[in-house]
PyMOL CGO cylinders between C-alpha atoms (Angstrom):
from pymol import cmd
from pymol.cgo import CYLINDER

trace = [
    CYLINDER, -3.76, -15.90, -2.40, -3.66, -18.93, -0.02, 0.3, 1, 1, 1, 1, 1, 1,
    CYLINDER, -3.66, -18.93, -0.02, -0.14, -20.37, -0.69, 0.3, 1, 1, 1, 1, 1, 1,
    CYLINDER, -0.14, -20.37, -0.69, 0.04, -24.07, -0.47, 0.3, 1, 1, 1, 1, 1, 1,
    CYLINDER, 0.04, -24.07, -0.47, -3.60, -24.47, 0.81, 0.3, 1, 1, 1, 1, 1, 1,
    CYLINDER, -3.60, -24.47, 0.81, -5.46, -26.41, -1.77, 0.3, 1, 1, 1, 1, 1, 1,
    CYLINDER, -5.46, -26.41, -1.77, -8.28, -24.82, -3.66, 0.3, 1, 1, 1, 1, 1, 1,
    CYLINDER, -8.28, -24.82, -3.66, -10.85, -27.38, -2.58, 0.3, 1, 1, 1, 1, 1, 1,
    CYLINDER, -10.85, -27.38, -2.58, -10.17, -26.31, 1.01, 0.3, 1, 1, 1, 1, 1, 1,
    CYLINDER, -10.17, -26.31, 1.01, -10.17, -22.59, 0.62, 0.3, 1, 1, 1, 1, 1, 1,
    CYLINDER, -10.17, -22.59, 0.62, -12.85, -22.45, -2.00, 0.3, 1, 1, 1, 1, 1, 1,
    CYLINDER, -12.85, -22.45, -2.00, -15.39, -23.46, 0.78, 0.3, 1, 1, 1, 1, 1, 1,
    CYLINDER, -15.39, -23.46, 0.78, -14.98, -20.19, 2.41, 0.3, 1, 1, 1, 1, 1, 1,
    CYLINDER, -14.98, -20.19, 2.41, -14.44, -17.93, -0.53, 0.3, 1, 1, 1, 1, 1, 1,
    CYLINDER, -14.44, -17.93, -0.53, -15.60, -19.49, -3.94, 0.3, 1, 1, 1, 1, 1, 1,
    CYLINDER, -15.60, -19.49, -3.94, -13.93, -18.28, -7.06, 0.3, 1, 1, 1, 1, 1, 1,
    CYLINDER, -13.93, -18.28, -7.06, -15.74, -16.94, -10.01, 0.3, 1, 1, 1, 1, 1, 1,
    CYLINDER, -15.74, -16.94, -10.01, -15.84, -18.36, -13.52, 0.3, 1, 1, 1, 1, 1, 1,
    CYLINDER, -15.84, -18.36, -13.52, -12.47, -16.90, -14.20, 0.3, 1, 1, 1, 1, 1, 1,
    CYLINDER, -12.47, -16.90, -14.20, -11.06, -18.24, -11.08, 0.3, 1, 1, 1, 1, 1, 1,
    CYLINDER, -11.06, -18.24, -11.08, -10.87, -14.96, -9.30, 0.3, 1, 1, 1, 1, 1, 1,
    CYLINDER, -10.87, -14.96, -9.30, -11.78, -14.18, -5.64, 0.3, 1, 1, 1, 1, 1, 1,
    CYLINDER, -11.78, -14.18, -5.64, -12.88, -10.76, -4.29, 0.3, 1, 1, 1, 1, 1, 1,
    CYLINDER, -12.88, -10.76, -4.29, -10.26, -8.74, -2.56, 0.3, 1, 1, 1, 1, 1, 1,
    CYLINDER, -10.26, -8.74, -2.56, -10.37, -5.28, -0.99, 0.3, 1, 1, 1, 1, 1, 1,
    CYLINDER, -10.37, -5.28, -0.99, -7.71, -2.76, -0.71, 0.3, 1, 1, 1, 1, 1, 1,
    CYLINDER, -7.71, -2.76, -0.71, -8.25, -0.73, 2.32, 0.3, 1, 1, 1, 1, 1, 1,
    CYLINDER, -8.25, -0.73, 2.32, -6.62, 2.59, 3.51, 0.3, 1, 1, 1, 1, 1, 1,
    CYLINDER, -6.62, 2.59, 3.51, -6.81, 4.42, 6.95, 0.3, 1, 1, 1, 1, 1, 1,
    CYLINDER, -6.81, 4.42, 6.95, -6.84, 8.18, 7.33, 0.3, 1, 1, 1, 1, 1, 1,
    CYLINDER, -6.84, 8.18, 7.33, -5.40, 9.71, 10.68, 0.3, 1, 1, 1, 1, 1, 1,
    CYLINDER, -5.40, 9.71, 10.68, -5.56, 13.39, 11.65, 0.3, 1, 1, 1, 1, 1, 1,
    CYLINDER, -5.56, 13.39, 11.65, -3.60, 14.48, 14.67, 0.3, 1, 1, 1, 1, 1, 1,
    CYLINDER, -3.60, 14.48, 14.67, -4.53, 18.22, 14.43, 0.3, 1, 1, 1, 1, 1, 1,
    CYLINDER, -4.53, 18.22, 14.43, -1.65, 19.31, 12.31, 0.3, 1, 1, 1, 1, 1, 1,
    CYLINDER, -1.65, 19.31, 12.31, -0.95, 16.45, 10.11, 0.3, 1, 1, 1, 1, 1, 1,
    CYLINDER, -0.95, 16.45, 10.11, -3.01, 14.01, 7.88, 0.3, 1, 1, 1, 1, 1, 1,
    CYLINDER, -3.01, 14.01, 7.88, -1.63, 10.50, 7.51, 0.3, 1, 1, 1, 1, 1, 1,
    CYLINDER, -1.63, 10.50, 7.51, -2.72, 8.18, 4.89, 0.3, 1, 1, 1, 1, 1, 1,
    CYLINDER, -2.72, 8.18, 4.89, -1.79, 4.45, 5.48, 0.3, 1, 1, 1, 1, 1, 1,
    CYLINDER, -1.79, 4.45, 5.48, -1.50, 2.42, 2.23, 0.3, 1, 1, 1, 1, 1, 1,
    CYLINDER, -1.50, 2.42, 2.23, -2.74, 3.80, -0.94, 0.3, 1, 1, 1, 1, 1, 1,
    CYLINDER, -2.74, 3.80, -0.94, -4.45, 0.88, -2.63, 0.3, 1, 1, 1, 1, 1, 1,
    CYLINDER, -4.45, 0.88, -2.63, -3.99, -0.74, -6.21, 0.3, 1, 1, 1, 1, 1, 1,
    CYLINDER, -3.99, -0.74, -6.21, -3.90, 2.65, -8.14, 0.3, 1, 1, 1, 1, 1, 1,
    CYLINDER, -3.90, 2.65, -8.14, -5.43, 3.45, -11.56, 0.3, 1, 1, 1, 1, 1, 1,
    CYLINDER, -5.43, 3.45, -11.56, -2.54, 2.81, -13.88, 0.3, 1, 1, 1, 1, 1, 1,
    CYLINDER, -2.54, 2.81, -13.88, -4.13, -0.50, -15.12, 0.3, 1, 1, 1, 1, 1, 1,
    CYLINDER, -4.13, -0.50, -15.12, -4.74, -1.07, -18.85, 0.3, 1, 1, 1, 1, 1, 1,
    CYLINDER, -4.74, -1.07, -18.85, -8.15, -1.95, -19.98, 0.3, 1, 1, 1, 1, 1, 1,
    CYLINDER, -8.15, -1.95, -19.98, -7.01, -5.57, -20.62, 0.3, 1, 1, 1, 1, 1, 1,
    CYLINDER, -7.01, -5.57, -20.62, -5.73, -5.83, -17.06, 0.3, 1, 1, 1, 1, 1, 1,
    CYLINDER, -5.73, -5.83, -17.06, -9.02, -4.43, -15.50, 0.3, 1, 1, 1, 1, 1, 1,
    CYLINDER, -9.02, -4.43, -15.50, -10.73, -7.08, -17.44, 0.3, 1, 1, 1, 1, 1, 1,
    CYLINDER, -10.73, -7.08, -17.44, -8.39, -10.02, -16.70, 0.3, 1, 1, 1, 1, 1, 1,
    CYLINDER, -8.39, -10.02, -16.70, -8.33, -9.33, -12.98, 0.3, 1, 1, 1, 1, 1, 1,
    CYLINDER, -8.33, -9.33, -12.98, -11.85, -7.93, -12.53, 0.3, 1, 1, 1, 1, 1, 1,
    CYLINDER, -11.85, -7.93, -12.53, -10.49, -4.77, -11.00, 0.3, 1, 1, 1, 1, 1, 1,
    CYLINDER, -10.49, -4.77, -11.00, -13.10, -2.18, -9.93, 0.3, 1, 1, 1, 1, 1, 1,
    CYLINDER, -13.10, -2.18, -9.93, -11.49, 1.05, -9.29, 0.3, 1, 1, 1, 1, 1, 1,
    CYLINDER, -11.49, 1.05, -9.29, -12.59, 3.40, -6.42, 0.3, 1, 1, 1, 1, 1, 1,
    CYLINDER, -12.59, 3.40, -6.42, -9.60, 5.56, -5.70, 0.3, 1, 1, 1, 1, 1, 1,
    CYLINDER, -9.60, 5.56, -5.70, -11.47, 8.56, -4.11, 0.3, 1, 1, 1, 1, 1, 1,
    CYLINDER, -11.47, 8.56, -4.11, -10.35, 9.75, -0.66, 0.3, 1, 1, 1, 1, 1, 1,
    CYLINDER, -10.35, 9.75, -0.66, -13.68, 10.16, 1.21, 0.3, 1, 1, 1, 1, 1, 1,
    CYLINDER, -13.68, 10.16, 1.21, -14.37, 12.71, 3.96, 0.3, 1, 1, 1, 1, 1, 1,
    CYLINDER, -14.37, 12.71, 3.96, -13.18, 15.83, 2.02, 0.3, 1, 1, 1, 1, 1, 1,
    CYLINDER, -13.18, 15.83, 2.02, -9.47, 14.76, 1.79, 0.3, 1, 1, 1, 1, 1, 1,
    CYLINDER, -9.47, 14.76, 1.79, -7.52, 15.55, -1.41, 0.3, 1, 1, 1, 1, 1, 1,
    CYLINDER, -7.52, 15.55, -1.41, -3.96, 14.50, -2.22, 0.3, 1, 1, 1, 1, 1, 1,
    CYLINDER, -3.96, 14.50, -2.22, -2.62, 17.91, -1.43, 0.3, 1, 1, 1, 1, 1, 1,
    CYLINDER, -2.62, 17.91, -1.43, -4.06, 17.51, 2.21, 0.3, 1, 1, 1, 1, 1, 1,
    CYLINDER, -4.06, 17.51, 2.21, -2.16, 14.55, 2.98, 0.3, 1, 1, 1, 1, 1, 1,
    CYLINDER, -2.16, 14.55, 2.98, 1.05, 15.21, 4.82, 0.3, 1, 1, 1, 1, 1, 1,
    CYLINDER, 1.05, 15.21, 4.82, 2.39, 11.85, 5.36, 0.3, 1, 1, 1, 1, 1, 1,
    CYLINDER, 2.39, 11.85, 5.36, 1.88, 8.46, 3.62, 0.3, 1, 1, 1, 1, 1, 1,
    CYLINDER, 1.88, 8.46, 3.62, 2.73, 5.29, 5.69, 0.3, 1, 1, 1, 1, 1, 1,
    CYLINDER, 2.73, 5.29, 5.69, 3.22, 2.39, 3.21, 0.3, 1, 1, 1, 1, 1, 1,
    CYLINDER, 3.22, 2.39, 3.21, 3.25, -0.94, 5.01, 0.3, 1, 1, 1, 1, 1, 1,
    CYLINDER, 3.25, -0.94, 5.01, 5.19, -2.26, 1.90, 0.3, 1, 1, 1, 1, 1, 1,
    CYLINDER, 5.19, -2.26, 1.90, 5.53, -1.60, -1.59, 0.3, 1, 1, 1, 1, 1, 1,
    CYLINDER, 5.53, -1.60, -1.59, 3.60, -4.40, -3.28, 0.3, 1, 1, 1, 1, 1, 1,
    CYLINDER, 3.60, -4.40, -3.28, 1.17, -3.14, -5.87, 0.3, 1, 1, 1, 1, 1, 1,
    CYLINDER, 1.17, -3.14, -5.87, -1.88, -3.61, -3.80, 0.3, 1, 1, 1, 1, 1, 1,
    CYLINDER, -1.88, -3.61, -3.80, -0.73, -1.33, -1.10, 0.3, 1, 1, 1, 1, 1, 1,
    CYLINDER, -0.73, -1.33, -1.10, 1.40, 1.11, -2.85, 0.3, 1, 1, 1, 1, 1, 1,
    CYLINDER, 1.40, 1.11, -2.85, 0.01, 1.23, -6.49, 0.3, 1, 1, 1, 1, 1, 1,
    CYLINDER, 0.01, 1.23, -6.49, -1.97, 4.62, -5.74, 0.3, 1, 1, 1, 1, 1, 1,
    CYLINDER, -1.97, 4.62, -5.74, 1.33, 6.36, -4.85, 0.3, 1, 1, 1, 1, 1, 1,
    CYLINDER, 1.33, 6.36, -4.85, 1.66, 7.65, -8.53, 0.3, 1, 1, 1, 1, 1, 1,
    CYLINDER, 1.66, 7.65, -8.53, -0.64, 8.25, -11.44, 0.3, 1, 1, 1, 1, 1, 1,
    CYLINDER, -0.64, 8.25, -11.44, -0.11, 8.95, -15.21, 0.3, 1, 1, 1, 1, 1, 1,
    CYLINDER, -0.11, 8.95, -15.21, -0.46, 12.52, -16.34, 0.3, 1, 1, 1, 1, 1, 1,
    CYLINDER, -0.46, 12.52, -16.34, -2.32, 13.43, -19.33, 0.3, 1, 1, 1, 1, 1, 1,
    CYLINDER, -2.32, 13.43, -19.33, 1.02, 13.27, -21.39, 0.3, 1, 1, 1, 1, 1, 1,
    CYLINDER, 1.02, 13.27, -21.39, 1.44, 9.68, -19.98, 0.3, 1, 1, 1, 1, 1, 1,
    CYLINDER, 1.44, 9.68, -19.98, 4.32, 10.57, -17.48, 0.3, 1, 1, 1, 1, 1, 1,
    CYLINDER, 4.32, 10.57, -17.48, 4.37, 9.14, -14.07, 0.3, 1, 1, 1, 1, 1, 1,
    CYLINDER, 4.37, 9.14, -14.07, 3.90, 11.60, -11.18, 0.3, 1, 1, 1, 1, 1, 1,
    CYLINDER, 3.90, 11.60, -11.18, 3.39, 11.23, -7.45, 0.3, 1, 1, 1, 1, 1, 1,
    CYLINDER, 3.39, 11.23, -7.45, -0.02, 11.41, -6.36, 0.3, 1, 1, 1, 1, 1, 1,
    CYLINDER, -0.02, 11.41, -6.36, 0.87, 13.09, -2.85, 0.3, 1, 1, 1, 1, 1, 1,
    CYLINDER, 0.87, 13.09, -2.85, 3.94, 15.23, -4.07, 0.3, 1, 1, 1, 1, 1, 1,
    CYLINDER, 3.94, 15.23, -4.07, 4.01, 17.12, -0.74, 0.3, 1, 1, 1, 1, 1, 1,
    CYLINDER, 4.01, 17.12, -0.74, 3.62, 14.09, 1.63, 0.3, 1, 1, 1, 1, 1, 1,
    CYLINDER, 3.62, 14.09, 1.63, 6.55, 12.47, 3.30, 0.3, 1, 1, 1, 1, 1, 1,
    CYLINDER, 6.55, 12.47, 3.30, 6.55, 8.69, 2.62, 0.3, 1, 1, 1, 1, 1, 1,
    CYLINDER, 6.55, 8.69, 2.62, 7.27, 6.47, 5.63, 0.3, 1, 1, 1, 1, 1, 1,
    CYLINDER, 7.27, 6.47, 5.63, 8.35, 2.89, 4.76, 0.3, 1, 1, 1, 1, 1, 1,
    CYLINDER, 8.35, 2.89, 4.76, 10.90, 0.36, 6.15, 0.3, 1, 1, 1, 1, 1, 1,
    CYLINDER, 10.90, 0.36, 6.15, 14.30, 0.88, 4.56, 0.3, 1, 1, 1, 1, 1, 1,
    CYLINDER, 14.30, 0.88, 4.56, 14.55, -2.88, 3.89, 0.3, 1, 1, 1, 1, 1, 1,
    CYLINDER, 14.55, -2.88, 3.89, 11.40, -2.97, 2.03, 0.3, 1, 1, 1, 1, 1, 1,
    CYLINDER, 11.40, -2.97, 2.03, 12.58, 0.00, -0.13, 0.3, 1, 1, 1, 1, 1, 1,
    CYLINDER, 12.58, 0.00, -0.13, 15.79, -2.00, -0.93, 0.3, 1, 1, 1, 1, 1, 1,
    CYLINDER, 15.79, -2.00, -0.93, 13.73, -5.13, -1.83, 0.3, 1, 1, 1, 1, 1, 1,
    CYLINDER, 13.73, -5.13, -1.83, 11.26, -3.18, -4.18, 0.3, 1, 1, 1, 1, 1, 1,
    CYLINDER, 11.26, -3.18, -4.18, 14.44, -1.81, -6.07, 0.3, 1, 1, 1, 1, 1, 1,
    CYLINDER, 14.44, -1.81, -6.07, 16.01, -5.14, -6.60, 0.3, 1, 1, 1, 1, 1, 1,
    CYLINDER, 16.01, -5.14, -6.60, 13.19, -7.84, -6.26, 0.3, 1, 1, 1, 1, 1, 1,
    CYLINDER, 13.19, -7.84, -6.26, 13.80, -11.42, -6.52, 0.3, 1, 1, 1, 1, 1, 1,
    CYLINDER, 13.80, -11.42, -6.52, 12.23, -13.32, -9.41, 0.3, 1, 1, 1, 1, 1, 1,
    CYLINDER, 12.23, -13.32, -9.41, 9.46, -14.37, -7.09, 0.3, 1, 1, 1, 1, 1, 1,
    CYLINDER, 9.46, -14.37, -7.09, 8.64, -10.76, -6.08, 0.3, 1, 1, 1, 1, 1, 1,
    CYLINDER, 8.64, -10.76, -6.08, 9.06, -9.09, -9.35, 0.3, 1, 1, 1, 1, 1, 1,
    CYLINDER, 9.06, -9.09, -9.35, 5.39, -9.24, -10.29, 0.3, 1, 1, 1, 1, 1, 1,
    CYLINDER, 5.39, -9.24, -10.29, 4.41, -7.64, -6.88, 0.3, 1, 1, 1, 1, 1, 1,
    CYLINDER, 4.41, -7.64, -6.88, 7.01, -4.78, -7.00, 0.3, 1, 1, 1, 1, 1, 1,
    CYLINDER, 7.01, -4.78, -7.00, 6.03, -2.79, -10.11, 0.3, 1, 1, 1, 1, 1, 1,
    CYLINDER, 6.03, -2.79, -10.11, 8.44, -0.15, -11.51, 0.3, 1, 1, 1, 1, 1, 1,
    CYLINDER, 8.44, -0.15, -11.51, 5.54, 2.38, -12.12, 0.3, 1, 1, 1, 1, 1, 1,
    CYLINDER, 5.54, 2.38, -12.12, 4.97, 2.31, -8.27, 0.3, 1, 1, 1, 1, 1, 1,
    CYLINDER, 4.97, 2.31, -8.27, 8.68, 2.15, -7.11, 0.3, 1, 1, 1, 1, 1, 1,
    CYLINDER, 8.68, 2.15, -7.11, 10.64, 4.52, -9.48, 0.3, 1, 1, 1, 1, 1, 1,
    CYLINDER, 10.64, 4.52, -9.48, 8.35, 7.61, -8.68, 0.3, 1, 1, 1, 1, 1, 1,
    CYLINDER, 8.35, 7.61, -8.68, 9.37, 7.22, -5.01, 0.3, 1, 1, 1, 1, 1, 1,
    CYLINDER, 9.37, 7.22, -5.01, 12.94, 8.20, -6.02, 0.3, 1, 1, 1, 1, 1, 1,
    CYLINDER, 12.94, 8.20, -6.02, 11.50, 11.72, -6.37, 0.3, 1, 1, 1, 1, 1, 1,
    CYLINDER, 11.50, 11.72, -6.37, 9.56, 11.55, -3.16, 0.3, 1, 1, 1, 1, 1, 1,
    CYLINDER, 9.56, 11.55, -3.16, 10.36, 12.82, 0.37, 0.3, 1, 1, 1, 1, 1, 1,
    CYLINDER, 10.36, 12.82, 0.37, 11.25, 9.45, 1.49, 0.3, 1, 1, 1, 1, 1, 1,
    CYLINDER, 11.25, 9.45, 1.49, 11.59, 8.83, 5.42, 0.3, 1, 1, 1, 1, 1, 1,
    CYLINDER, 11.59, 8.83, 5.42, 13.14, 5.20, 5.55, 0.3, 1, 1, 1, 1, 1, 1,
    CYLINDER, 13.14, 5.20, 5.55, 12.48, 3.51, 8.97, 0.3, 1, 1, 1, 1, 1, 1,
    CYLINDER, 12.48, 3.51, 8.97, 14.44, 0.62, 10.41, 0.3, 1, 1, 1, 1, 1, 1,
    CYLINDER, 14.44, 0.62, 10.41, 12.55, -1.40, 12.96, 0.3, 1, 1, 1, 1, 1, 1,
    CYLINDER, 12.55, -1.40, 12.96, 10.11, 0.17, 15.61, 0.3, 1, 1, 1, 1, 1, 1,
    CYLINDER, 10.11, 0.17, 15.61, 9.88, 3.77, 15.11, 0.3, 1, 1, 1, 1, 1, 1,
    CYLINDER, 9.88, 3.77, 15.11, 7.55, 6.33, 16.47, 0.3, 1, 1, 1, 1, 1, 1,
    CYLINDER, 7.55, 6.33, 16.47, 7.15, 8.40, 13.35, 0.3, 1, 1, 1, 1, 1, 1,
    CYLINDER, 7.15, 8.40, 13.35, 4.66, 10.90, 15.08, 0.3, 1, 1, 1, 1, 1, 1,
    CYLINDER, 4.66, 10.90, 15.08, 3.27, 11.07, 18.76, 0.3, 1, 1, 1, 1, 1, 1,
    CYLINDER, 3.27, 11.07, 18.76, 1.24, 7.85, 19.29, 0.3, 1, 1, 1, 1, 1, 1,
    CYLINDER, 1.24, 7.85, 19.29, 1.77, 6.68, 15.72, 0.3, 1, 1, 1, 1, 1, 1,
    CYLINDER, 1.77, 6.68, 15.72, 4.35, 3.69, 15.73, 0.3, 1, 1, 1, 1, 1, 1,
    CYLINDER, 4.35, 3.69, 15.73, 5.61, 1.50, 12.86, 0.3, 1, 1, 1, 1, 1, 1,
    CYLINDER, 5.61, 1.50, 12.86, 6.80, -2.17, 13.48, 0.3, 1, 1, 1, 1, 1, 1,
    CYLINDER, 6.80, -2.17, 13.48, 8.86, -4.00, 11.15, 0.3, 1, 1, 1, 1, 1, 1,
    CYLINDER, 8.86, -4.00, 11.15, 7.73, -7.40, 10.71, 0.3, 1, 1, 1, 1, 1, 1,
    CYLINDER, 7.73, -7.40, 10.71, 9.18, -9.58, 7.81, 0.3, 1, 1, 1, 1, 1, 1,
    CYLINDER, 9.18, -9.58, 7.81, 5.94, -11.13, 6.80, 0.3, 1, 1, 1, 1, 1, 1,
    CYLINDER, 5.94, -11.13, 6.80, 5.33, -12.26, 3.33, 0.3, 1, 1, 1, 1, 1, 1,
    CYLINDER, 5.33, -12.26, 3.33, 8.08, -10.04, 2.25, 0.3, 1, 1, 1, 1, 1, 1,
    CYLINDER, 8.08, -10.04, 2.25, 11.21, -8.41, 3.85, 0.3, 1, 1, 1, 1, 1, 1,
    CYLINDER, 11.21, -8.41, 3.85, 10.62, -5.07, 5.63, 0.3, 1, 1, 1, 1, 1, 1,
    CYLINDER, 10.62, -5.07, 5.63, 6.86, -5.24, 5.81, 0.3, 1, 1, 1, 1, 1, 1,
    CYLINDER, 6.86, -5.24, 5.81, 5.40, -3.13, 8.62, 0.3, 1, 1, 1, 1, 1, 1,
    CYLINDER, 5.40, -3.13, 8.62, 2.36, -2.93, 10.61, 0.3, 1, 1, 1, 1, 1, 1,
    CYLINDER, 2.36, -2.93, 10.61, 1.12, 0.32, 12.25, 0.3, 1, 1, 1, 1, 1, 1,
    CYLINDER, 1.12, 0.32, 12.25, 0.12, 0.89, 15.89, 0.3, 1, 1, 1, 1, 1, 1,
    CYLINDER, 0.12, 0.89, 15.89, -1.91, 4.08, 16.63, 0.3, 1, 1, 1, 1, 1, 1,
    CYLINDER, -1.91, 4.08, 16.63, -2.43, 5.02, 20.37, 0.3, 1, 1, 1, 1, 1, 1,
    CYLINDER, -2.43, 5.02, 20.37, -3.96, 7.96, 21.96, 0.3, 1, 1, 1, 1, 1, 1,
    CYLINDER, -3.96, 7.96, 21.96, -7.63, 7.08, 21.70, 0.3, 1, 1, 1, 1, 1, 1,
    CYLINDER, -7.63, 7.08, 21.70, -9.73, 5.03, 24.12, 0.3, 1, 1, 1, 1, 1, 1,
    CYLINDER, -9.73, 5.03, 24.12, -8.24, 1.86, 22.50, 0.3, 1, 1, 1, 1, 1, 1,
    CYLINDER, -8.24, 1.86, 22.50, -5.20, 1.48, 20.46, 0.3, 1, 1, 1, 1, 1, 1,
    CYLINDER, -5.20, 1.48, 20.46, -5.65, 0.68, 16.68, 0.3, 1, 1, 1, 1, 1, 1,
    CYLINDER, -5.65, 0.68, 16.68, -3.71, -2.13, 14.90, 0.3, 1, 1, 1, 1, 1, 1,
    CYLINDER, -3.71, -2.13, 14.90, -3.32, -1.67, 11.13, 0.3, 1, 1, 1, 1, 1, 1,
    CYLINDER, -3.32, -1.67, 11.13, -2.36, -5.33, 10.29, 0.3, 1, 1, 1, 1, 1, 1,
    CYLINDER, -2.36, -5.33, 10.29, -1.36, -4.99, 6.56, 0.3, 1, 1, 1, 1, 1, 1,
    CYLINDER, -1.36, -4.99, 6.56, -0.89, -8.63, 5.15, 0.3, 1, 1, 1, 1, 1, 1,
    CYLINDER, -0.89, -8.63, 5.15, -0.31, -10.42, 8.47, 0.3, 1, 1, 1, 1, 1, 1,
]
cmd.load_cgo(trace, "trace")
């Protein structure tokens, strides 16, 4: 998680457990503008095997709070397609098939990140999981290129952070703007 920073330095702030894991949280944000409901990032998802849940210490909490349901979400803005931000975009049906969790939603992401996810480098392959990327081929995709106002006062900004085509989101219109920083 800390790149080339040695463990003896970062572990002073965030100690690892006996399995060498640290706590991490996947956060989403819901925005309502009166006619549309936007969900920013969708978390890690629930498609993990029992073995993976144990290895990584994953504790799932995939519910949308505040009375929201997947059917009420009109737009999903993905900062990028790494599994910890986009894993909740799909789920497995009772028959084991992959299905979109937000089938009516328009999915907004940077075109360059969509391309990267479909053809990941060996370094990125573990972050762009096929079970999160493939279902998007059947979604209502709205690829962005650079800075785009996708709705009044909701602006996405491309930033090639730790992956090409990552985006951060600016929300205006309130008393103070909101900055959804993703992995910056």
